[in-house]
Biotite code that builds the C-alpha atoms (Angstrom):
import biotite.structure as struc

atoms = struc.array([
    struc.Atom([-43.353, -42.311, 13.269], chain_id="A", res_id=1, res_name="MET", atom_name="CA", element="C"),
    struc.Atom([-41.262, -41.964, 10.528], chain_id="A", res_id=2, res_name="SER", atom_name="CA", element="C"),
    struc.Atom([-41.522, -39.870, 7.747], chain_id="A", res_id=3, res_name="SER", atom_name="CA", element="C"),
    struc.Atom([-43.266, -40.966, 4.292], chain_id="A", res_id=4, res_name="PRO", atom_name="CA", element="C"),
    struc.Atom([-42.006, -43.685, 2.697], chain_id="A", res_id=5, res_name="ALA", atom_name="CA", element="C"),
    struc.Atom([-41.366, -42.469, -0.739], chain_id="A", res_id=6, res_name="SER", atom_name="CA", element="C"),
    struc.Atom([-40.645, -38.772, 0.456], chain_id="A", res_id=7, res_name="SER", atom_name="CA", element="C"),
    struc.Atom([-37.154, -37.618, 1.589], chain_id="A", res_id=8, res_name="PRO", atom_name="CA", element="C"),
    struc.Atom([-38.569, -34.493, 2.466], chain_id="A", res_id=9, res_name="SER", atom_name="CA", element="C"),
    struc.Atom([-38.841, -33.237, 6.017], chain_id="A", res_id=10, res_name="PRO", atom_name="CA", element="C"),
    struc.Atom([-41.929, -33.673, 7.896], chain_id="A", res_id=11, res_name="ARG", atom_name="CA", element="C"),
    struc.Atom([-43.919, -30.386, 7.816], chain_id="A", res_id=12, res_name="LEU", atom_name="CA", element="C"),
    struc.Atom([-45.648, -31.154, 11.497], chain_id="A", res_id=13, res_name="ILE", atom_name="CA", element="C"),
    struc.Atom([-43.534, -31.473, 13.673], chain_id="A", res_id=14, res_name="SER", atom_name="CA", element="C"),
    struc.Atom([-43.850, -34.609, 16.400], chain_id="A", res_id=15, res_name="ASP", atom_name="CA", element="C"),
    struc.Atom([-44.528, -31.989, 19.249], chain_id="A", res_id=16, res_name="GLU", atom_name="CA", element="C"),
    struc.Atom([-47.537, -30.972, 17.301], chain_id="A", res_id=17, res_name="LEU", atom_name="CA", element="C"),
    struc.Atom([-48.577, -34.197, 16.008], chain_id="A", res_id=18, res_name="TRP", atom_name="CA", element="C"),
    struc.Atom([-48.567, -35.397, 19.760], chain_id="A", res_id=19, res_name="ALA", atom_name="CA", element="C"),
    struc.Atom([-51.077, -32.344, 20.454], chain_id="A", res_id=20, res_name="LEU", atom_name="CA", element="C"),
    struc.Atom([-53.188, -32.997, 17.467], chain_id="A", res_id=21, res_name="VAL", atom_name="CA", element="C"),
    struc.Atom([-53.293, -37.040, 17.289], chain_id="A", res_id=22, res_name="GLU", atom_name="CA", element="C"),
    struc.Atom([-55.841, -37.205, 21.004], chain_id="A", res_id=23, res_name="PRO", atom_name="CA", element="C"),
    struc.Atom([-58.258, -34.912, 18.751], chain_id="A", res_id=24, res_name="LEU", atom_name="CA", element="C"),
    struc.Atom([-58.546, -37.282, 15.749], chain_id="A", res_id=25, res_name="ILE", atom_name="CA", element="C"),
    struc.Atom([-61.529, -39.477, 15.769], chain_id="A", res_id=26, res_name="PRO", atom_name="CA", element="C"),
    struc.Atom([-61.161, -42.962, 15.857], chain_id="A", res_id=27, res_name="PRO", atom_name="CA", element="C"),
    struc.Atom([-61.125, -45.047, 12.556], chain_id="A", res_id=28, res_name="ARG", atom_name="CA", element="C"),
    struc.Atom([-64.704, -46.234, 11.297], chain_id="A", res_id=29, res_name="ARG", atom_name="CA", element="C"),
    struc.Atom([-64.671, -49.768, 11.345], chain_id="A", res_id=30, res_name="PRO", atom_name="CA", element="C"),
    struc.Atom([-64.425, -51.845, 8.053], chain_id="A", res_id=31, res_name="ALA", atom_name="CA", element="C"),
    struc.Atom([-67.609, -52.821, 6.693], chain_id="A", res_id=32, res_name="ILE", atom_name="CA", element="C"),
    struc.Atom([-67.302, -56.855, 6.910], chain_id="A", res_id=33, res_name="HIS", atom_name="CA", element="C"),
    struc.Atom([-65.459, -58.705, 3.880], chain_id="A", res_id=34, res_name="GLY", atom_name="CA", element="C"),
    struc.Atom([-64.440, -55.266, 2.443], chain_id="A", res_id=35, res_name="ARG", atom_name="CA", element="C"),
    struc.Atom([-60.753, -54.572, 2.743], chain_id="A", res_id=36, res_name="THR", atom_name="CA", element="C"),
    struc.Atom([-59.858, -52.080, -0.141], chain_id="A", res_id=37, res_name="GLY", atom_name="CA", element="C"),
    struc.Atom([-56.517, -50.186, -0.183], chain_id="A", res_id=38, res_name="ARG", atom_name="CA", element="C"),
    struc.Atom([-54.730, -49.625, 2.891], chain_id="A", res_id=39, res_name="PRO", atom_name="CA", element="C"),
    struc.Atom([-55.594, -46.830, 4.758], chain_id="A", res_id=40, res_name="ARG", atom_name="CA", element="C"),
    struc.Atom([-53.179, -43.654, 4.820], chain_id="A", res_id=41, res_name="THR", atom_name="CA", element="C"),
    struc.Atom([-51.861, -42.886, 8.208], chain_id="A", res_id=42, res_name="SER", atom_name="CA", element="C"),
    struc.Atom([-53.534, -40.081, 9.854], chain_id="A", res_id=43, res_name="ASP", atom_name="CA", element="C"),
    struc.Atom([-50.250, -38.158, 10.354], chain_id="A", res_id=44, res_name="ARG", atom_name="CA", element="C"),
    struc.Atom([-49.713, -38.243, 6.505], chain_id="A", res_id=45, res_name="ASP", atom_name="CA", element="C"),
    struc.Atom([-53.035, -37.464, 5.692], chain_id="A", res_id=46, res_name="VAL", atom_name="CA", element="C"),
    struc.Atom([-52.296, -34.150, 8.253], chain_id="A", res_id=47, res_name="LEU", atom_name="CA", element="C"),
    struc.Atom([-49.047, -33.772, 6.318], chain_id="A", res_id=48, res_name="GLU", atom_name="CA", element="C"),
    struc.Atom([-50.892, -33.408, 3.015], chain_id="A", res_id=49, res_name="GLY", atom_name="CA", element="C"),
    struc.Atom([-53.464, -31.028, 4.171], chain_id="A", res_id=50, res_name="ILE", atom_name="CA", element="C"),
    struc.Atom([-50.847, -28.843, 5.637], chain_id="A", res_id=51, res_name="ALA", atom_name="CA", element="C"),
    struc.Atom([-48.884, -29.474, 2.126], chain_id="A", res_id=52, res_name="PHE", atom_name="CA", element="C"),
    struc.Atom([-51.971, -28.341, 0.265], chain_id="A", res_id=53, res_name="VAL", atom_name="CA", element="C"),
    struc.Atom([-52.978, -25.666, 2.322], chain_id="A", res_id=54, res_name="LEU", atom_name="CA", element="C"),
    struc.Atom([-49.144, -24.027, 2.771], chain_id="A", res_id=55, res_name="SER", atom_name="CA", element="C"),
    struc.Atom([-48.857, -24.209, -0.982], chain_id="A", res_id=56, res_name="THR", atom_name="CA", element="C"),
    struc.Atom([-52.218, -23.347, -2.381], chain_id="A", res_id=57, res_name="GLY", atom_name="CA", element="C"),
    struc.Atom([-52.301, -26.169, -4.921], chain_id="A", res_id=58, res_name="ILE", atom_name="CA", element="C"),
    struc.Atom([-55.449, -27.642, -5.800], chain_id="A", res_id=59, res_name="GLY", atom_name="CA", element="C"),
    struc.Atom([-56.538, -30.905, -3.921], chain_id="A", res_id=60, res_name="TRP", atom_name="CA", element="C"),
    struc.Atom([-55.963, -32.643, -7.284], chain_id="A", res_id=61, res_name="ALA", atom_name="CA", element="C"),
    struc.Atom([-52.516, -31.693, -7.489], chain_id="A", res_id=62, res_name="LYS", atom_name="CA", element="C"),
    struc.Atom([-51.404, -33.085, -4.656], chain_id="A", res_id=63, res_name="LEU", atom_name="CA", element="C"),
    struc.Atom([-48.520, -35.654, -5.773], chain_id="A", res_id=64, res_name="PRO", atom_name="CA", element="C"),
    struc.Atom([-49.152, -38.882, -4.706], chain_id="A", res_id=65, res_name="THR", atom_name="CA", element="C"),
    struc.Atom([-45.228, -39.577, -4.681], chain_id="A", res_id=66, res_name="GLU", atom_name="CA", element="C"),
    struc.Atom([-45.091, -37.306, -1.715], chain_id="A", res_id=67, res_name="LEU", atom_name="CA", element="C"),
    struc.Atom([-46.541, -40.415, 0.486], chain_id="A", res_id=68, res_name="GLY", atom_name="CA", element="C"),
    struc.Atom([-49.663, -38.391, 1.605], chain_id="A", res_id=69, res_name="TYR", atom_name="CA", element="C"),
    struc.Atom([-52.212, -40.312, -0.040], chain_id="A", res_id=70, res_name="GLY", atom_name="CA", element="C"),
    struc.Atom([-54.612, -38.783, -2.797], chain_id="A", res_id=71, res_name="SER", atom_name="CA", element="C"),
    struc.Atom([-55.930, -35.188, -2.549], chain_id="A", res_id=72, res_name="GLY", atom_name="CA", element="C"),
    struc.Atom([-59.261, -36.867, -2.304], chain_id="A", res_id=73, res_name="TRP", atom_name="CA", element="C"),
    struc.Atom([-57.893, -38.563, 0.818], chain_id="A", res_id=74, res_name="THR", atom_name="CA", element="C"),
    struc.Atom([-56.856, -35.416, 2.483], chain_id="A", res_id=75, res_name="CYS", atom_name="CA", element="C"),
    struc.Atom([-59.793, -33.350, 1.590], chain_id="A", res_id=76, res_name="TRP", atom_name="CA", element="C"),
    struc.Atom([-62.185, -35.597, 2.645], chain_id="A", res_id=77, res_name="ARG", atom_name="CA", element="C"),
    struc.Atom([-60.493, -36.443, 5.912], chain_id="A", res_id=78, res_name="ARG", atom_name="CA", element="C"),
    struc.Atom([-60.363, -32.922, 6.426], chain_id="A", res_id=79, res_name="MET", atom_name="CA", element="C"),
    struc.Atom([-63.872, -32.385, 6.149], chain_id="A", res_id=80, res_name="HIS", atom_name="CA", element="C"),
    struc.Atom([-64.449, -35.138, 8.343], chain_id="A", res_id=81, res_name="GLU", atom_name="CA", element="C"),
    struc.Atom([-62.319, -33.793, 11.237], chain_id="A", res_id=82, res_name="TRP", atom_name="CA", element="C"),
    struc.Atom([-63.833, -30.510, 10.672], chain_id="A", res_id=83, res_name="ALA", atom_name="CA", element="C"),
    struc.Atom([-67.244, -32.004, 11.682], chain_id="A", res_id=84, res_name="GLU", atom_name="CA", element="C"),
    struc.Atom([-65.603, -33.821, 14.564], chain_id="A", res_id=85, res_name="ALA", atom_name="CA", element="C"),
    struc.Atom([-64.221, -30.550, 15.614], chain_id="A", res_id=86, res_name="GLY", atom_name="CA", element="C"),
    struc.Atom([-60.756, -31.045, 15.322], chain_id="A", res_id=87, res_name="VAL", atom_name="CA", element="C"),
    struc.Atom([-60.165, -27.924, 13.192], chain_id="A", res_id=88, res_name="PHE", atom_name="CA", element="C"),
])
């Protein structure tokens, strides 16, 4: 996969690490019929956002959306979903 579309910065998660983590991430929950909402941020981009927040110490609400990792809320929520699923 390519880097986040709006970010020229290099990936924080290497392809090798992503290959190890991706199979651990639970499958996406099916959408409620008739509701589409916003396009879902990819799991890899969200993991990049989680790594960015944890490595820089910024607050979730301060995660810059222009980096392409999704919102801080999205990253926080998925981190908790994945933790409950045993990924972390």
